[in-house]
PAZAPA-4460 file (N, C-alpha, C; in steps of 0.05 Angstrom, whole numbers, plus 32768, in hexadecimal, padded with zeros to 4 digits):
% residues 189
    n_x    n_y    n_z   ca_x   ca_y   ca_z    c_x    c_y    c_z   seq   type   mol
   88FF   7B00   79AD   88EC   7AEF   799F   88DE   7ADC   79B2     1      M     A
   88C5   7AD5   79AA   88B5   7AC3   79BA   88AA   7AAD   79A9     2      N     A
   88AA   7A95   79B3   889C   7A7F   79A6   887F   7A80   79AD     3      E     A
   886E   7A7E   7999   8851   7A7E   799D   8846   7A64   7991     4      I     A
   8837   7A55   79A1   882A   7A3D   7998   880C   7A42   7995     5      Y     A
   8802   7A3F   797D   87E5   7A43   7978   87D8   7A28   7978     6      W     A
   87C6   7A23   798B   87B9   7A08   798D   879B   7A0D   798C     7      I     A
   878E   79FF   7979   8771   7A01   7977   8765   79ED   798A     8      R     A
   8750   79F5   7997   8743   79E4   79AB   873A   79C9   799F     9      H     A
   8737   79B6   79B1   872D   799C   79AA   8711   799E   799D    10      A     A
   870A   798B   798D   86F1   798A   797E   86D9   798A   7991    11      S     A
   86C4   7998   7987   86AA   7998   7995   8695   7989   7983    12      T     A
   867E   7985   798E   8669   7978   797E   8662   798A   7966    13      A     A
   8661   79A4   796B   865B   79B7   7955   8670   79B7   793F    14      G     A
   8689   79B4   7948   869F   79B3   7934   869C   7999   7923    15      N     A
   8695   7984   7930   8692   796A   7921   867C   796C   790D    16      R     A
   8667   797A   7912   8650   797D   7900   8652   7996   78EF    17      S     A
   866A   79A2   78EF   8671   79B9   78DE   865E   79D1   78E2    18      R     A
   8658   79D6   78FB   8647   79ED   7902   8658   7A05   7908    19      R     A
   864C   7A1D   7906   8659   7A35   790E   8657   7A36   792C    20      Y     A
   866D   7A32   793A   866E   7A32   7957   8680   7A49   795F    21      V     A
   8674   7A5F   7967   8684   7A76   796F   867F   7A7D   798C    22      G     A
   866B   7A8C   7993   8666   7A95   79AE   865B   7A7F   79C0    23      R     A
   8650   7A6A   79B3   8645   7A53   79C3   865B   7A46   79D3    24      T     A
   8656   7A43   79ED   866B   7A38   79FF   8669   7A1A   79FF    25      D     A
   866E   7A0E   79E8   866B   79F1   79E4   8685   79E3   79EF    26      E     A
   8681   79CE   79FE   8699   79C0   7A08   86A7   79AF   79F3    27      P     A
   86C0   79A9   79F8   86CF   7997   79E7   86C4   797A   79EB    28      A     A
   86C7   796A   79D7   86BF   794E   79D9   86D3   793F   79EA    29      L     A
   86C9   792D   79FB   86DB   791E   7A0D   86EF   790D   79FC    30      E     A
   86E6   7901   79E7   86F8   78F1   79D6   870E   7902   79CA    31      E     A
   8708   791B   79C3   871C   792D   79B8   8731   7935   79CD    32      A     A
   8727   793A   79E5   8739   7940   79FB   874B   7929   7A02    33      L     A
   8740   7910   7A02   8750   78F8   7A07   8766   78F6   79F3    34      R     A
   8760   78FA   79D9   8774   78F9   79C4   878A   790D   79C9    35      A     A
   8783   7925   79D1   8797   793A   79D7   87A9   7933   79EF    36      L     A
   879E   7925   7A02   87AD   791F   7A1A   87C5   790D   7A14    37      S     A
   87C5   78FF   79FE   87DC   78EF   79F6   87F3   78FF   79E9    38      A     A
   87ED   7918   79E3   8802   7929   79D6   8813   7937   79EB    39      R     A
   882B   793D   79E2   883D   794D   79F3   883B   796A   79E9    40      R     A
   8831   797B   79FA   882F   7997   79F3   884A   79A5   79F5    41      A     A
   884E   79B9   79E4   8868   79C7   79E5   886A   79D7   79FF    42      P     A
   8882   79D9   7A0A   8886   79E7   7A23   887E   7A05   7A20    43      A     A
   8870   7A10   7A34   8867   7A2B   7A32   886A   7A39   7A4D    44      A     A
   8872   7A52   7A4D   8874   7A62   7A65   8859   7A6F   7A6C    45      D     A
   8849   7A72   7A57   882E   7A7D   7A5B   881A   7A6D   7A4A    46      M     A
   8803   7A67   7A55   87EE   7A5A   7A46   87D6   7A6E   7A47    47      V     A
   87CF   7A77   7A2F   87B8   7A8A   7A2D   87A2   7A7C   7A1E    48      A     A
   8789   7A82   7A26   8772   7A75   7A1B   875B   7A88   7A15    49      I     A
   874A   7A80   7A04   8730   7A8D   7A00   871F   7A87   7A19    50      S     A
   870B   7A98   7A20   86FB   7A92   7A37   86E8   7A7B   7A34    51      P     A
   86E5   7A6F   7A1C   86D1   7A5A   7A18   86DB   7A3F   7A22    52      L     A
   86C9   7A2F   7A2C   86D0   7A16   7A3A   86E0   7A03   7A28    53      C     A
   86DB   7A02   7A0E   86E9   79EF   79FE   8707   79F5   79FD    54      R     A
   870E   7A0F   7A00   872A   7A16   7A01   8736   7A10   7A1C    55      C     A
   8727   7A16   7A31   8730   7A0F   7A4C   8735   79F1   7A4F    56      R     A
   8722   79E1   7A46   8725   79C4   7A48   873D   79BA   7A38    57      Q     A
   8742   79C5   7A21   8759   79BE   7A11   8773   79C5   7A20    58      T     A
   8774   79DE   7A2A   878B   79E7   7A39   8790   79D6   7A52    59      A     A
   877B   79CF   7A61   877F   79BE   7A79   8788   79A2   7A72    60      E     A
   8782   7999   7A5A   878B   797F   7A51   87A8   7980   7A49    61      T     A
   87B0   7994   7A3A   87CC   7996   7A30   87DF   79A2   7A45    62      L     A
   87D5   79B3   7A56   87E6   79C1   7A69   87D9   79C0   7A85    63      Y     A
   87D7   79A7   7A90   87C8   79A4   7AA9   87D3   79B3   7AC1    64      P     A
   87EC   79BA   7AC1   87F8   79C8   7AD8   87FA   79E7   7AD4    65      Q     A
   87F3   79F0   7ABD   87F7   7A0D   7AB6   87E0   7A1F   7AC1    66      A     A
   87E8   7A37   7AC8   87D5   7A4C   7ACE   87CB   7A55   7AB2    67      A     A
   87B1   7A58   7AB0   87A5   7A60   7A96   879E   7A7D   7A96    68      L     A
   87A7   7A8C   7A82   87A2   7AA8   7A7F   878B   7AAB   7A6B    69      H     A
   8774   7AB4   7A75   875C   7AB6   7A63   875E   7AD1   7A55    70      V     A
   875C   7AD0   7A3B   875C   7AE8   7A2A   8741   7AEA   7A1D    71      V     A
   8730   7AFC   7A27   8715   7AFE   7A1E   8713   7B02   7A00    72      E     A
   8724   7B12   79F4   8722   7B17   79D8   872D   7B02   79C6    73      D     A
   8735   7AEB   79D1   873D   7AD4   79C1   8725   7AC2   79BB    74      F     A
   870D   7ACA   79C5   86F5   7ABA   79BF   86EF   7ABA   79A1    75      R     A
   86E1   7AA5   7999   86DB   7AA2   797C   86C7   7AB7   7973    76      E     A
   86C4   7ABA   7959   86B2   7ACD   794D   8695   7AC8   7955    77      C     A
   8686   7ADD   7958   8669   7ADB   795D   865C   7AD8   7942    78      D     A
   8653   7AC0   793C   8646   7ABA   7922   8629   7AC3   7920    79      F     A
   861F   7AD0   7934   8604   7ADC   7933   85EF   7AC7   792C    80      G     A
   85DF   7ACD   7918   85C9   7ABC   7910   85D2   7AA1   7905    81      D     A
   85EB   7A9E   78FE   85F6   7A85   78F3   8600   7A73   7909    82      F     A
   8602   7A7D   7921   860C   7A6D   7938   85FD   7A53   793B    83      E     A
   860D   7A3D   793D   8601   7A23   7942   85F6   7A15   792A    84      G     A
   85F7   7A22   7913   85EC   7A16   78FB   8603   7A0D   78E8    85      K     A
   85FD   79FB   78D6   8611   79F3   78C2   8608   79FC   78A6    86      N     A
   8619   79F7   7892   8613   79FF   7877   85F8   79F6   786D    87      F     A
   85F2   79DD   7871   85D8   79D2   7866   85C0   79E0   7873    88      S     A
   85C2   79E7   788C   85AC   79F5   789A   85AA   7A12   7891    89      E     A
   85BF   7A1D   7887   85BF   7A39   787F   85BD   7A3D   7861    90      L     A
   85BE   7A28   7851   85C0   7A2B   7834   85A9   7A3A   7827    91      S     A
   8591   7A39   7833   857A   7A48   7828   8577   7A63   7834    92      A     A
   8589   7A6B   7846   8587   7A85   7854   8593   7A9B   7843    93      N     A
   8584   7AAF   783A   858F   7AC4   7829   85A6   7AD4   7836    94      P     A
   85A4   7AD8   7850   85BA   7AE6   785E   85D4   7AD6   785D    95      A     A
   85D1   7ABC   785F   85E9   7AAA   785E   85F4   7AAB   7841    96      Y     A
   85E3   7AAA   782D   85ED   7AAA   7812   85FB   7AC5   780C    97      Q     A
   85F0   7ADB   7817   85FD   7AF5   7813   8618   7AF5   7820    98      A     A
   861A   7AE9   7838   8634   7AE8   7846   8648   7AD7   7836    99      W     A
   863F   7AC0   782B   8650   7AAF   781B   8659   7ABE   7802   100      V     A
   8646   7ACB   77F4   864C   7ADA   77DC   8660   7AF1   77E1   101      D     A
   8661   7AFB   77FA   8674   7B11   7800   8690   7B06   7807   102      S     A
   8694   7AEC   7803   86AD   7ADF   780B   86B3   7AE2   7829   103      N     A
   869E   7AE2   7839   86A0   7AE4   7856   86A8   7AFF   7860   104      G     A
   86A3   7B14   7851   86AA   7B2F   785A   8693   7B3E   7868   105      T     A
   867A   7B36   7863   8664   7B42   7870   8663   7B3B   788E   106      L     A
   8659   7B4C   789F   8655   7B45   78BB   8640   7B2E   78BD   107      P     A
   8643   7B1E   78D2   862F   7B09   78D7   8616   7B17   78E1   108      F     A
   85FE   7B10   78D6   85E6   7B1D   78E0   85E3   7B19   78FE   109      P     A
   85E0   7B2F   790C   85DE   7B30   7929   85F7   7B25   7937   110      H     A
   860D   7B25   7929   8626   7B1B   7934   863D   7B2F   792F   111      G     A
   8654   7B25   792B   866C   7B35   792A   8675   7B37   790C   112      E     A
   8682   7B4E   7906   868D   7B50   78EB   86A8   7B42   78EB   113      S     A
   86AF   7B36   78D4   86C9   7B29   78D2   86E0   7B3C   78D8   114      P     A
   86DE   7B55   78CF   86F3   7B68   78D4   86F6   7B6F   78F2   115      Q     A
   86E0   7B72   7900   86E1   7B77   791D   86EC   7B5F   792C   116      A     A
   86E4   7B47   7924   86EF   7B2F   7931   870D   7B2D   792D   117      F     A
   8717   7B31   7915   8733   7B2F   7910   8743   7B45   791F   118      R     A
   8738   7B5D   791F   8746   7B72   792E   8747   7B6C   794C   119      A     A
   8731   7B62   7957   872F   7B5B   7973   8744   7B46   797B   120      R     A
   8746   7B31   796B   8759   7B1B   7971   8776   7B25   796E   121      C     A
   877B   7B34   795A   8797   7B3E   7955   879F   7B51   796C   122      T     A
   878D   7B63   7974   8793   7B75   798A   8798   7B66   79A4   123      A     A
   8789   7B51   79A9   878D   7B41   79C1   87A8   7B33   79C0   124      A     A
   87B0   7B29   79A9   87CA   7B1C   79A7   87E0   7B30   79AC   125      F     A
   87DF   7B47   79A1   87F4   7B5B   79A5   87F5   7B64   79C2   126      L     A
   87DF   7B66   79CF   87DE   7B6C   79EC   87EB   7B56   79FC   127      C     A
   87E5   7B3D   79F5   87F1   7B26   7A03   880F   7B26   7A00   128      L     A
   8819   7B2D   79E8   8836   7B2D   79E3   8844   7B41   79F4   129      C     A
   8837   7B57   79FB   8843   7B6B   7A0C   8849   7B60   7A28   130      E     A
   883A   7B4B   7A30   883E   7B3F   7A4A   8854   7B2A   7A4B   131      R     A
   885D   7B22   7A33   8872   7B0D   7A31   888D   7B1A   7A34   132      L     A
   889E   7B0E   7A44   88BA   7B16   7A46   88C9   7B0A   7A2E   133      A     A
   88DF   7B16   7A26   88EF   7B0C   7A10   88F6   7AEF   7A15   134      E     A
   88F1   7ADF   7A01   88F8   7AC2   7A02   88E3   7AB0   7A0E   135      G     A
   88CE   7ABC   7A18   88B8   7AAB   7A24   88A9   7A9D   7A0D   136      Q     A
   889E   7A85   7A14   888D   7A76   7A01   8870   7A77   7A0B   137      R     A
   885E   7A7B   79F8   8842   7A7B   79FF   8832   7A67   79EE   138      A     A
   8820   7A59   79FC   880D   7A47   79EE   87F2   7A55   79EF   139      A     A
   87E6   7A58   79D8   87CC   7A65   79D5   87B8   7A50   79CD   140      L     A
   87A6   7A49   79DF   8792   7A35   79D9   8778   7A44   79D2   141      I     A
   8772   7A46   79B9   875D   7A57   79AF   874D   7A4A   7999   142      V     A
   873F   7A5A   798A   872D   7A50   7975   873A   7A52   7959   143      H     A
   8730   7A43   7946   873A   7A44   792B   873A   7A60   7920   144      G     A
   8723   7A6E   7923   8721   7A89   7919   8735   7A9C   7925   145      G     A
   873A   7A99   793F   874E   7AAA   794D   8769   7AA6   7941   146      T     A
   8771   7A8D   793D   878B   7A87   7931   878D   7A94   7915   147      I     A
   8778   7A8F   7905   8779   7A99   78E9   877A   7AB8   78E9   148      M     A
   876B   7AC5   78FB   876B   7AE2   78FC   8786   7AEE   7902   149      A     A
   8793   7AE3   7917   87AD   7AEF   791F   87C3   7AE8   790A   150      V     A
   87C3   7AD0   7900   87D8   7AC8   78ED   87D4   7AD8   78D2   151      L     A
   87BB   7ADC   78CA   87B7   7AEC   78B2   87C2   7B08   78B5   152      E     A
   87BF   7B13   78CD   87C8   7B2F   78D2   87E6   7B31   78D6   153      A     A
   87F2   7B1D   78E3   880E   7B21   78ED   8822   7B0D   78E3   154      L     A
   881A   7AF7   78D6   882E   7AE3   78CD   883A   7AEC   78B3   155      A     A
   8854   7AE5   78B0   8862   7AEA   7898   886E   7AD0   788E   156      R     A
   886C   7AC9   7875   885F   7AD9   7860   8841   7AD9   7865   157      P     A
   8834   7AEE   785B   8818   7AF2   785F   8808   7ADE   784E   158      Q     A
   87F2   7AD4   785B   87E0   7AC1   784E   87C4   7AC9   7853   159      K     A
   87B1   7ABE   7844   8795   7AC3   7847   878B   7AB7   7861   160      N     A
   8776   7AC2   786D   876A   7AB9   7886   8767   7A9B   7886   161      F     A
   875A   7A90   7871   8753   7A73   7871   876C   7A61   786C   162      Y     A
   8781   7A6D   7862   879A   7A5D   785E   87A6   7A55   7879   163      D     A
   879E   7A62   788F   87A9   7A5C   78A9   8797   7A49   78B9   164      W     A
   8785   7A3B   78AC   8773   7A29   78B9   8783   7A13   78C8   165      H     A
   877A   7A0E   78E1   8786   79F9   78F2   8770   79E7   78FB   166      V     A
   8773   79CD   78F9   875F   79BA   7902   875D   79BA   7920   167      E     A
   8746   79B1   792A   8742   79AE   7947   8758   799D   7953   168      N     A
   8763   79A5   796A   8777   7996   7978   8792   7997   796B   169      G     A
   8796   79A8   7957   87B0   79AB   794A   87BC   79C6   7950   170      Q     A
   87D4   79CA   7948   87E1   79E4   794F   87F8   79EA   793D   171      G     A
   8800   7A04   793E   8817   7A0E   792F   882A   7A1B   7942   172      L     A
   8844   7A17   793C   8859   7A24   794B   8862   7A3D   793C   173      A     A
   8867   7A53   794A   886F   7A6B   793D   8882   7A7B   794F   174      S     A
   888F   7A8E   7943   88A1   7AA0   7952   8898   7ABD   794E   175      V     A
   8895   7ACC   7963   888D   7AE8   7963   88A6   7AF8   7968   176      W     A
   88AC   7B0A   7955   88C4   7B1B   7957   88BE   7B38   7960   177      D     A
   88A5   7B3D   7968   889C   7B57   7970   888D   7B66   795A   178      G     A
   888F   7B5D   7942   8881   7B6A   792C   8872   7B56   791A   179      T     A
   887C   7B3D   7919   8870   7B29   7907   8873   7B0D   7913   180      A     A
   8862   7AFB   790A   8864   7ADF   7912   8870   7ACF   78FA   181      L     A
   8883   7ABE   7901   888D   7AAB   78ED   8883   7A8F   78F6   182      T     A
   8873   7A83   78E5   8868   7A69   78EB   887C   7A54   78E3   183      V     A
   8883   7A43   78F6   8897   7A2E   78F2   888B   7A13   78E8   184      R     A
   8872   7A0E   78EF   8866   79F6   78E6   8853   79EB   78FB   185      G     A
   8849   79D3   78F6   8837   79C6   7909   8844   79BD   7922   186      E     A
   8836   79BE   7938   8840   79B5   7952   8841   7996   7952   187      I     A
   882B   798A   794A   882A   796D   794A   8826   7964   792D   188      W     A
   8835   7950   7925   8832   7946   7909   8827   792A   790A   189      R     A
***
């Protein structure tokens, strides 16, 4: 068994204004990183990150001495035409209304489909687990969508994608038994 810590990157300007921030390589806010620096991160034998700078910055803050393993497929969803916009900016957009009406199942126009995104993240997690030796602990500093995708697919008991939402700078502790994840609770309370 392996302990897996799911940590969502520190807040960005786009997160604060509730924008769809996926492929945009937006940095974490300095104030959010300062707040994280006061926390004690769980011990980890491996620290894996998304390739985007907000994840790297968060990892360097929480694990300043760790070698960082970049996992390309842990990057956030490509929101296509919705990238960088928020609900109020998209509310009159017929493509956005169609996406909302589909309960988020339609592909993002000129972006990624939710199904492809979830499959990509889950496959990347399973590949990473093959690199862990029995008993090793891994901290994954990734995006909210990445966490929700993998936990929806592999956590037991099973929950809806959005039920696994984690706020910026927060995290969940879990155990991987080789077939499923058991979520133990929040890392920081």
